[in-house]
C-alpha positions in Angstrom: 54.2 31.2 -15.5 54.4 30.2 -11.8 57.3 28.1 -10.6 56.3 24.8 -8.9 58.4 23.8 -5.9 58.1 20.3 -4.5 59.5 19.5 -1.1 58.7 17.1 1.7 56.3 18.3 4.4 58.5 16.9 7.2 62.1 17.3 6.1 64.7 15.2 7.8 66.2 16.7 10.9 63.0 18.4 11.9 61.2 16.8 14.8 57.4 16.6 14.8 55.3 16.6 17.9 54.8 13.2 19.3 51.3 11.9 19.7 50.0 11.6 23.2 49.8 8.2 24.9 48.2 6.8 28.0 50.8 8.1 30.4 50.4 11.6 29.1 46.7 11.8 30.0 45.5 11.5 33.6 42.6 9.0 34.0 40.4 9.2 37.0 37.8 6.7 38.1 34.8 8.2 39.8 31.4 7.0 40.9 28.2 8.4 39.3 25.0 9.0 41.3 24.1 5.3 40.9 27.4 4.1 42.4 28.7 2.8 39.0 32.4 3.4 38.3 33.1 5.7 35.4 36.4 6.7 33.7 37.1 10.4 33.2 40.1 11.8 31.2 41.7 14.8 32.9 43.6 17.3 30.7 45.4 20.5 31.5 44.2 23.3 29.2 47.4 25.3 29.5 49.6 22.4 28.4 51.6 22.9 25.2 50.5 19.5 23.8 46.8 19.9 24.7 45.7 19.2 21.2 47.3 15.8 20.9 46.1 14.8 24.4 42.6 15.9 23.6 42.7 13.9 20.3 43.9 10.8 22.3 41.1 11.2 24.9 38.5 11.7 22.2 39.7 8.7 20.3 39.5 6.5 23.3 35.9 7.7 24.1 34.8 7.1 20.5 36.3 3.6 20.5 34.5 2.8 23.7 31.2 4.0 22.3 31.7 2.0 19.1 32.4 -1.2 21.2 29.3 -0.7 23.2 27.2 0.0 20.1 28.6 -3.2 18.5 27.6 -5.2 21.6 24.1 -3.8 21.9 23.1 -3.3 18.3 25.4 -5.3 16.2 26.8 -2.3 14.3 29.5 0.1 15.6 28.2 3.2 13.8 24.5 3.2 13.9 21.4 1.2 14.9 20.4 -1.2 12.2 16.7 -1.0 11.3 15.2 -4.3 10.3 12.1 -4.1 8.1 
């Protein structure tokens, strides 16, 4: 019979990677072809914490899209179809 071993995933004393925050990701404001200001996240692909920074930037982009959908359509996830 196999022996079952139970242990915490993050034992005390071991440090986990910290999540990225706003000051870790460079934010640039550019103008598109119509002259409207847009916000662009700038990441360094060779950074050791690229994954957490990418997750932060993606989360911010999704949150913005959900806010805009909520404003336009009344639902953050999809367009509601009224029959």
